[in-house]
C-alpha positions as CSV (number, residue, x, y, z in Angstrom):
1,M,76.1,149.4,105.9
2,S,78.6,149.4,103.1
3,Q,82.1,150.8,103.5
4,R,82.7,154.5,102.6
5,L,85.4,155.0,100.0
6,T,87.9,157.8,99.9
7,I,87.1,159.5,96.6
8,P,89.8,161.8,95.5
9,R,88.9,165.5,95.3
10,E,88.9,166.2,91.5
11,H,88.2,169.4,89.6
12,V,87.0,170.6,86.3
13,D,89.0,173.2,84.4
14,W,90.2,174.0,80.9
15,R,91.7,170.5,80.6
16,T,88.4,168.7,81.0
17,K,87.3,167.1,77.8
18,G,83.8,168.0,76.7
19,L,83.6,171.2,78.8
20,W,84.2,174.7,77.6
21,W,85.5,176.0,81.0
22,T,87.3,179.3,80.9
23,G,87.0,180.2,84.6
24,E,88.8,179.0,87.7
25,P,88.8,175.3,88.5
26,I,85.9,174.0,90.7
27,T,85.4,170.6,92.3
28,L,83.2,168.0,90.8
29,E,80.8,168.5,93.7
30,E,80.5,172.2,92.9
31,F,80.2,171.5,89.3
32,A,77.3,169.0,89.9
33,A,75.6,171.5,92.2
34,R,75.2,174.0,89.4
35,R,72.6,171.7,87.8
36,D,73.6,172.8,84.3
37,P,71.4,171.9,81.4
38,L,73.1,169.5,79.0
39,F,72.3,171.4,75.8
40,T,72.8,175.0,77.1
41,G,75.4,174.5,79.8
42,P,79.2,174.9,79.6
43,F,79.7,171.9,77.3
44,T,81.2,171.5,73.9
45,W,81.0,168.5,71.5
46,P,81.7,165.6,71.6
47,L,80.7,164.8,75.1
48,M,80.1,161.5,76.9
49,V,77.6,161.4,79.7
50,L,76.0,158.8,82.0
51,R,72.3,158.6,82.2
52,A,71.4,158.4,85.9
53,S,68.1,156.4,85.5
54,A,69.9,153.7,83.5
55,L,72.8,153.6,85.9
56,D,70.5,153.1,88.8
57,R,68.5,150.5,87.0
58,N,71.6,148.4,86.1
59,I,73.1,148.5,89.6
60,A,69.8,147.5,91.2
61,A,69.3,144.7,88.7
62,L,72.5,142.8,89.4
63,A,72.3,143.5,93.2
64,D,68.9,141.8,93.2
65,F,70.0,139.0,90.9
66,T,73.0,138.0,93.0
67,A,71.2,138.4,96.3
68,R,68.2,136.2,95.3
69,R,70.5,133.5,93.9
70,G,72.9,133.3,96.9
71,L,76.0,134.7,95.1
72,L,78.6,137.0,96.6
73,F,79.3,139.8,94.1
74,A,82.6,141.4,93.3
75,P,81.9,143.4,90.1
76,H,84.8,144.0,87.8
77,G,85.9,147.6,88.4
78,K,87.9,147.7,85.2
79,T,84.7,148.7,83.4
80,S,84.6,152.2,84.8
81,M,87.6,152.7,87.2
82,A,85.4,155.3,88.7
83,P,85.3,155.3,92.5
84,A,82.0,157.1,92.6
85,L,80.4,154.2,90.7
86,L,82.3,151.6,92.7
87,Q,80.8,153.2,95.8
88,R,77.3,152.8,94.3
89,Q,78.0,149.2,93.6
90,L,79.2,148.6,97.2
91,D,76.2,150.5,98.6
92,A,73.9,148.1,96.6
93,G,75.5,145.1,98.4
94,A,78.6,144.2,96.5
95,W,80.9,142.0,98.6
96,G,84.1,143.5,97.0
97,I,85.5,144.7,93.7
98,T,87.4,142.7,91.1
99,A,90.6,144.1,89.5
100,A,92.6,143.0,86.4
101,T,96.0,144.5,87.0
102,A,98.3,145.4,89.9
103,N,97.8,149.1,89.1
104,Q,94.1,148.7,89.6
105,V,94.6,147.0,92.9
106,L,96.8,150.0,94.0
107,A,94.0,152.4,92.9
108,Y,91.4,150.4,94.8
109,R,93.5,150.5,98.0
110,R,93.9,154.3,97.6
111,F,90.1,154.4,97.4
112,G,89.9,152.3,100.5
113,I,88.2,149.2,99.0
114,A,88.5,146.5,101.7
115,R,87.9,143.4,99.6
116,V,89.8,143.0,96.3
117,L,89.8,140.0,94.0
118,L,92.6,140.2,91.3
119,A,91.2,138.0,88.5
120,N,94.7,137.5,87.0
121,E,98.0,135.9,87.6
122,L,100.4,138.1,89.6
123,L,104.1,137.3,89.2
124,D,105.5,140.7,90.2
125,A,107.3,140.0,93.5
126,R,107.6,143.7,94.4
127,V,103.8,144.1,94.2
128,L,103.2,140.9,96.1
129,R,105.6,142.0,98.9
130,V,103.7,145.3,99.3
131,L,100.4,143.5,99.3
132,A,101.6,141.0,101.9
133,A,102.7,143.9,104.1
134,E,99.4,145.7,103.5
135,L,97.5,142.6,104.8
136,D,99.4,142.8,108.1
137,R,99.0,146.6,108.3
138,D,95.2,146.6,107.7
139,H,93.4,143.5,109.1
140,A,90.2,144.6,107.3
141,F,91.9,144.1,104.0
142,E,91.0,140.9,102.1
143,F,92.9,140.0,98.9
144,L,92.6,137.1,96.5
145,F,94.6,136.5,93.3
146,Y,95.2,133.7,90.8
147,A,98.0,131.2,90.1
148,D,98.1,128.6,87.3
149,S,101.7,127.6,87.4
150,A,104.5,126.4,89.6
151,E,106.4,129.6,88.7
152,G,103.5,131.8,89.9
153,V,103.4,129.9,93.2
154,A,107.1,130.2,93.6
155,V,107.1,134.0,93.1
156,A,104.2,134.4,95.6
157,A,105.9,132.2,98.2
158,Q,109.1,134.2,97.9
159,A,107.3,137.5,98.2
160,A,105.4,136.2,101.3
161,A,108.7,135.1,102.9
162,D,110.4,138.4,102.1
163,A,107.5,140.3,103.7
164,R,107.8,138.1,106.9
165,G,104.2,138.8,107.7
166,G,101.6,136.9,109.7
167,R,98.7,136.9,107.3
168,P,99.0,134.6,104.3
169,L,98.5,135.6,100.6
170,R,95.3,133.8,99.5
171,V,95.5,132.1,96.2
172,L,92.8,130.9,93.8
173,V,94.0,128.2,91.3
174,E,92.7,129.1,87.9
175,R,91.1,126.8,85.4
176,G,91.1,127.8,81.7
177,T,89.8,126.5,78.4
178,P,91.7,125.1,75.5
179,G,92.8,127.9,73.2
180,G,91.6,130.4,75.7
181,R,93.4,132.7,78.1
182,T,95.2,131.8,81.3
183,G,94.4,128.9,83.6
184,C,95.2,125.2,84.0
185,R,93.8,123.1,81.2
186,T,93.2,119.9,83.2
187,R,92.2,118.9,86.7
188,E,95.5,117.1,87.1
189,E,97.4,120.4,86.4
190,L,95.1,122.3,88.7
191,L,95.6,119.9,91.6
192,S,99.3,120.1,91.1
193,V,99.3,123.9,91.4
194,A,97.0,123.6,94.4
195,R,99.4,121.3,96.2
196,A,102.2,123.7,95.5
197,V,100.2,126.5,97.1
198,A,99.1,124.4,100.0
199,G,102.7,123.4,100.7
200,A,104.2,126.9,100.5
201,P,104.7,128.9,103.7
202,G,103.0,132.3,103.6
203,L,100.4,131.2,101.1
204,E,96.8,130.0,101.6
205,L,94.9,127.8,99.2
206,A,91.6,129.7,99.0
207,G,89.8,127.9,96.1
208,V,89.4,127.9,92.3
209,A,88.4,130.4,89.7
210,G,87.8,130.6,86.0
211,Y,86.4,132.7,83.1
212,E,83.8,131.3,80.8
213,G,83.7,134.2,78.4
214,P,85.5,132.5,75.5
215,I,82.9,129.7,75.4
216,K,80.2,130.4,72.8
217,D,77.2,128.3,74.0
218,A,75.3,127.6,77.2
219,E,76.1,123.9,77.4
220,G,79.8,124.6,77.0
221,V,79.6,127.2,79.8
222,R,77.6,124.8,81.9
223,A,80.2,122.1,81.4
224,F,83.0,124.5,82.3
225,V,81.3,125.6,85.5
226,R,80.7,122.0,86.5
227,D,84.4,121.3,85.9
228,L,85.1,124.1,88.3
229,V,82.7,122.7,90.9
230,G,84.5,119.4,90.5
231,D,87.8,121.1,90.9
232,A,86.6,122.8,94.1
233,A,85.4,119.5,95.5
234,A,88.7,117.8,94.7
235,I,90.9,120.3,96.4
236,A,88.5,120.5,99.3
237,A,88.7,116.7,99.8
238,E,92.5,116.6,99.4
239,H,93.2,119.6,101.6
240,G,90.5,119.4,104.2
241,M,88.7,122.6,103.1
242,E,85.2,123.2,104.2
243,R,83.9,125.7,101.6
244,P,86.5,126.7,99.0
245,V,85.9,129.9,97.1
246,L,84.6,129.4,93.5
247,S,84.8,132.5,91.4
248,V,83.5,132.8,87.9
249,G,81.3,135.0,85.8
250,G,81.6,137.5,83.0
251,S,78.7,139.5,81.6
252,A,77.2,137.1,79.1
253,W,76.5,133.9,81.1
254,F,75.9,134.9,84.7
255,D,72.5,133.2,84.6
256,V,74.1,129.8,83.8
257,V,76.7,130.4,86.5
258,A,73.9,131.1,89.0
259,E,72.1,128.0,88.1
260,E,75.2,125.9,88.7
261,V,76.7,127.4,91.9
262,G,74.2,129.9,93.4
263,A,73.4,129.2,97.0
264,S,75.7,126.1,97.0
265,P,76.5,124.8,100.4
266,D,79.8,123.4,99.2
267,V,81.5,126.5,97.9
268,V,81.7,130.3,98.5
269,P,80.5,131.5,95.0
270,I,81.7,134.9,93.9
271,L,80.4,136.4,90.7
272,R,82.6,139.0,88.9
273,S,80.4,140.5,86.1
274,G,81.2,144.1,85.5
275,A,80.0,145.5,82.2
276,Y,76.4,145.6,83.5
277,V,77.0,148.9,85.3
278,A,76.8,150.9,82.1
279,H,75.6,148.0,79.8
280,D,75.5,149.1,76.1
281,D,73.6,149.3,72.9
282,G,75.6,146.7,71.0
283,L,77.6,143.7,72.3
284,Y,75.9,143.2,75.7
285,R,72.5,144.3,74.4
286,R,72.8,141.3,72.1
287,T,74.3,138.9,74.6
288,T,72.9,139.8,78.0
289,P,71.6,136.9,80.1
290,Y,68.4,138.9,80.6
291,R,67.3,137.8,77.2
292,R,66.9,134.4,78.8
293,L,65.7,135.6,82.2
294,P,62.1,136.4,83.2
295,E,62.9,140.1,83.8
296,G,63.6,140.4,80.1
297,P,66.3,142.3,78.1
298,D,65.1,145.7,79.4
299,A,66.2,144.9,82.9
300,L,69.5,146.6,81.9
301,A,69.8,149.8,79.8
302,G,72.7,151.5,78.0
303,A,73.8,154.3,80.4
304,L,76.6,155.8,78.3
305,E,75.6,158.4,75.7
306,L,78.1,160.0,73.4
307,W,76.8,163.3,72.0
308,A,78.5,164.6,68.8
309,Q,77.7,167.4,66.4
310,V,77.2,167.1,62.7
311,T,79.9,169.3,61.3
312,S,79.4,168.6,57.5
313,T,76.9,167.1,55.1
314,P,79.2,167.2,52.0
315,E,77.1,165.0,49.7
316,P,73.7,163.2,49.7
317,G,73.5,160.4,52.1
318,L,76.7,161.3,54.0
319,A,77.1,163.2,57.2
320,I,80.3,163.8,59.2
321,A,80.1,164.0,63.0
322,G,82.8,165.5,65.2
323,M,83.8,162.4,67.1
324,G,86.3,159.7,66.4
325,R,88.6,157.1,67.8
326,R,89.8,159.5,70.5
327,E,86.3,159.8,71.9
328,A,84.5,156.6,70.9
329,N,85.5,152.9,71.2
330,S,85.0,150.6,68.3
331,D,86.6,147.3,69.3
332,Q,83.2,145.6,69.4
333,G,81.5,147.7,66.7
334,F,81.1,151.3,65.8
335,P,79.0,153.7,67.9
336,L,75.2,153.3,67.3
337,P,73.2,156.4,66.5
338,R,70.1,156.7,68.7
339,V,68.6,160.1,68.6
340,L,68.9,163.1,66.3
341,R,68.5,166.5,68.0
342,R,68.0,169.4,65.7
343,A,69.1,173.0,66.1
344,D,65.6,174.0,67.3
345,G,65.7,171.4,70.1
346,S,63.3,168.9,68.5
347,T,64.3,165.3,68.4
348,A,63.7,162.2,66.2
349,P,64.9,158.6,66.3
350,A,68.1,158.2,64.3
351,T,66.5,155.3,62.4
352,G,68.6,154.3,59.4
353,M,71.6,156.3,60.4
354,E,74.8,154.2,60.6
355,V,78.5,154.9,61.5
356,T,80.6,153.4,58.7
357,G,84.1,154.6,59.7
358,L,86.1,156.6,62.3
359,N,89.1,158.9,62.0
360,D,90.8,160.4,65.0
361,H,88.1,163.0,65.4
362,H,85.6,162.4,62.6
363,A,82.8,159.8,62.2
364,Y,81.3,158.9,58.8
365,L,77.6,158.4,58.9
366,T,75.3,157.1,56.2
367,V,72.0,159.0,56.4
368,P,68.6,158.2,54.9
369,P,67.1,161.1,53.0
370,E,64.0,161.3,55.2
371,L,66.1,162.4,58.2
372,D,67.3,165.6,56.5
373,V,70.4,165.9,58.7
374,R,72.0,169.4,58.7
375,P,75.2,170.8,60.0
376,G,74.8,171.8,63.6
377,D,72.5,169.0,64.5
378,L,73.4,166.8,67.4
379,V,73.4,163.0,67.5
380,S,73.3,160.8,70.6
381,F,75.3,157.6,70.1
382,G,75.2,154.4,72.2
383,I,78.3,152.4,72.4
384,S,79.2,148.7,72.1
385,H,81.4,147.3,75.0
386,P,81.5,149.7,77.9
387,C,84.9,148.4,79.2
388,T,86.7,150.3,76.4
389,A,84.6,153.4,76.6
390,F,85.2,154.9,80.0
391,D,89.0,155.2,79.6
392,R,88.6,157.9,76.9
393,W,87.0,160.3,79.4
394,Q,88.5,161.6,82.6
395,V,85.3,163.2,83.8
396,L,81.7,162.1,82.9
397,P,78.7,164.3,83.7
398,V,75.7,162.3,85.0
399,V,72.4,163.6,83.7
400,D,68.8,163.0,84.8
401,D,65.9,162.3,82.4
402,R,65.4,166.1,82.0
403,D,68.9,166.4,80.7
404,T,70.1,168.2,83.7
405,V,73.6,167.5,85.2
406,V,73.1,165.9,88.7
407,D,76.5,164.5,89.3
408,A,80.0,164.1,87.8
409,V,82.3,161.1,88.1
410,A,86.0,160.9,87.5
411,T,87.8,157.8,86.1
412,Y,91.3,156.5,87.1
413,F,92.8,154.5,84.2
């Protein structure tokens, strides 16, 4: 039985982007209970929605993947920052939830998440003091965070001393890659930081962690994970640890991670992949490990759909849609047209249509003549990189395969 989160009671009203709501505010639960049709309900364009069937498929796929390979799973919550989706992930068997920032940890605690892995350095003594006190207040709370320097260890040790608590702050020593992000670059550096953690009152050396995302090929990822396994073995031998935590795993190489550390008797392996929950039609469709796994690339599906209306067809081959940078992310590629829905309700694949530019609230689309796109038509766009899509929307309706709203989720960025 998974833990039950405290999901804040949110409302829809005139401020809710994508809704044309002129009445009194109602709760998200009341809104979902109306079962509004997507195309005739109280919506205005552009509007981002979640497709329920794709969402369910994605959550089930990674739950099955990690369970069968002996991995604990702490999916990265930064993708959605939506407690309703985090609840679904926990219900499917997730061990905990990963955070990237102190503010995300605070949000998770307000939601009631019991196990939090902060996949980052934390050198804010004030935050660490509060978390140390929280560990003593709530003995069900488990918290792990990174250190890769003597400075980080010193700040954490001072915070633990200031809090004067009984439960230690648990630290994962991070390994990085040359030219990459944070993390010790050599085993010697990592062991030096581990010794500092082990020797500091109020801290507990919990294990090692890393992020393989910057590495471009499978053999490089494999070598990096094997280095982490060696790091874990080295600190276990030096400090008498039975099974140190080993945490690794973005969204492009979790198959290689599982091959190297899944069901290992020597470590507690924690996978942190997060983008899978919504997947996409761009970056992760191209790079998903399911392209290499027996289940095939369709094991995951793009669950985010951005619907926008064609507002102008000012010249042949050009259409302007009413969405832009305020509604659509483009850091890993422009939105991808999927379906054209005409004013009479008929649909056609948006084959050959392409977004070539975005303004604040306008998208430039090249259109092949055979599509005969007209003002008033709707276009469904997929996105590339879900981790920068959710934060543009405070409320996302969830629709079933009959295009009926069945739920609504709020985000907390």
